[in-house]
N, C-alpha and C positions, 0 to 999 in steps of 0.2 A: 510462360508456363500456367496453366490452368489451375485457380484454385479449387480445394477439396470441397466435397460438400458439408451440409450440414454446420455445426458449431467452428469446424476449421476454416470451410468455406467464408463464412461470414467473418471470421479472424482475419485471414489471408485479404478479404477485401476491404479491410478498414473498415469495421462495424460501427452503425451508425449507432450512438448513445441514444437510449429511450428519451423522446420527445426533445431532442434537443437540436434537430435540423443537421443539415449537413455543416461539416467542419473542414474547413480547407487548412493544409500544410503551409506554413509560413515559406517565405521566399527562400531562406536559408535550407529547410528542410527540403525542400525541392530542389536546392542545388546538390544536397546530399544524395538525395534518390536518383539524382541524375548520375551522379559518380558512382553510388553503388550498382547501376543498372550498365554501366560502361566498363566495369569490372574492376574499378580503382581499388586496391588493397589498401591504399592509405586512407582511403575514406571509411574505409571498413576498420580499420584497427582506431580511427579517432571516435567513430561511434561505439565502439566496445569499449574504448578508454573513458567515454563519458559516461555509460550506461551499465557496464558490468557488474561493479561494486553494489551498484543499489539493486539488480535483478537477483543477485545472490542472497542479499538482504531480505526481500520479498519472498524468493524460493524455501529460504529457510522458514520463513513462516508456517507452509504447508507441510514440510519432509521432516523426517526423523534426525539428519544428521545433515553435515557440510560436507560428506563426499557427494551425497546424493543431490542436494542442492546444486552442488557444482556439475551434475550430470546434468540437473534440469536446464541450468542456463545454458550449456551446452548446446543442448536439445534447442533451444530457444535461437541460438544464433545461427543454426542450421535454418530452422524454419523462417528466418530473417532471409538468408540469401537464397532460399527456395522460393519465398513468398514474394520477393520485392517488385517481381512485374507484375502480380496481380493487386498488387496494393492501390488502392483508387485514390485514395487521399481523405476520404470521408473522416478521419480524425488525424490526429497530430501523429507524426512517426514514431515519438515518444510512446503515446498512448497505444498504438496497434503493437509494437515492441513488447510490451509489458503485458497486451492482452494473449500474445501467444505466449507468455511465458505462465501468466495464471493459468490459461489451459493445460499446457503442459504439467504444472505443478499439482493442479486439481487431480490430474490421471493418475499421475505417480503418486500421490498421496491417498487416493483409494488404492492403490497397488502395494502400496507399504501398509496398507490398515493402518494409518496412522490418523487419519480423520474422512469424515465425509465431504463430497464435494460442497462448494459453497454456492448456496443457492441466493445467498440475499433476502431469504424470506424471514419476517420477523418472527422470532420465536417467542412463546408466548409461556414458556416454563416456569417464568418466575409469577403468571397471573397478570402481569401487567400492561395496559394498554399503552399502543403507541404514544412517546412523548413528544414533545417538542425538543429542538435540538438544544445542546448545551451554547452557551455563550461562545461565539468563534473565537476571541481574544484568548478561550482557553484550551491552546493548542502546544503542540511540540515543536521541535525546531525541524526546519525542513532541508533538503540537498544543497539547497543555495546557500546555508549558512558556512561558519566558519570551523563546524563539525558536523558535516555529514552523517545522519543517523544518530546523531546523539540528543538528546532531551533539553530543549531551552525554555520554553512555555508549557509546562504538565498542567494537565485538568486540572489544576488545584488552586484553591487561592491563595497565590503567595503575595498579596498585596500587604498581609498583615503579619506583626512578629506573632512568633518566632519562625512561621514558615517560610519566610523571605529568608532568614539566615540558614535554614536548614537544606538548601537545594545544593548538596554537597555530591561528591561520586557515592556516598553510600546512598544517598536518596535516589538518585540517577539508576542504581542497581537494584534498588528495590521497586521502582517503575518498571523496569524491564521484567524484574520476575512477576511484577503484576499483569503486564502485558502477557507473558508468555502464559499464565495461567488462565488466561479469558479463551471462552469457544471459539473456534477458527473465524467464524463470520465476525465477530465483533473484533479479533485481534486483528486481521487484515485491515478492515477500515480503519481502525484506530493507528494504525504503523503508515499506510498510506498516507493518512490526512495530517497526522500530527508528529510525526517523524520524517518521512519522506518528504513533507510540504506540499504533496498533492492539493490541488482545487477538487472541490467537489464533484464537477463536470467531468474531470478523468478519471475520478476514482468511479465514478457510475459507466463509464466509457470501459474501461479495464475489466471491471467485474461484471457488466451487463445487467445493473442492477438499477431502479428508478431511485431519482432524487429524495424523496419522501423516505424511502428505505434505507436509503444512505443516512439521512439527517438521524431517522430513529436508531440504527445500528450505532452510528458515532457518538449519540448522546448516551445509548445504555453503556458503551464500552468505556466513555470517559466516567460514567457513574460506578461502576464497578471498579475502577483503576482508584478512584477516589476512595471509595470504600474501604478496597484491600489495604489502603495506607492509613486510615483513620486512625488504628492503634499506635502507631509509630507517631503521628503527630500528636495525639493525646499525652503520649510517655513525653514528648517534648515541650508542650504545654506546660505539663506538670514539672518538668526540673527548671524551667523558667520561673514559673512561680515562686519556687524555693529557694530562689537567688537572693 
C-alpha cells in the first residue's frame, strides 16, 4: 500500500530522526514485521499487548478524556495495519507506531480544542534562554520497570532527608498533578522520557524534534515540576525540624 503524502507519508515510511541517520529495526522487530505482512493475527495481538497501554497513556496527554484517547489508539492500530507494507525500517517499529499515535493525537487534540499541535519549538514566554539539560539521573520510571507509568526517580533531590522519606503515594499524586499542569510540549517530553523511559533519540524521532530542543524542553519540564512541588517539601522540612 502506498504511503500517504506529507507528514503521514514520512510517518508511514518510518520517518528518519533529525541528524540521527538511518536506524535499522532489530532482528526481533524484523520477524514481527514479516509476521504482520503475512497477516499473522497472533503477532498483531502480541504487538497490541506490548504497546497498547503505553499508547493509551501517551494519547491521554493530548486529548481531553479517556474515551477520546481510546479512539486515537484504535485509529493508530488501523494506521499500523494499513502502513505496515510501506514501513521502511528507518526507525524502530516501536518509534514508528508511536509516531503514528502522536500524529493522530495532535490532530484530534486540535479538533477537540484542547491544545495546539506540538511543534517542539522553544517557548520564550518566561523570558528564559535555552538552558542545559537537567542531570539525567533525575528521571522517572520507564515502562521496563516493575510498575510501568509510575514514578521511580522524579526530577527532585531525593538523596537527602526528608525528601527521600516522602516518596509516597501522596507525593506521586502531586507529581502527576504537576505534570498535568505543564504546557503540552513540556508535558509530553517529560512523560516520554521520565515515565515511559524513552531515550532522547526515541523522543526526537517520535515527536520530530531536534535533540537540542528535546534537552531544553525536558530541562524546563523538570524544573517546572520541581518548582510546583517546592511548597510541599518546604512544609515537610518544617515538620522534620520541629520533631
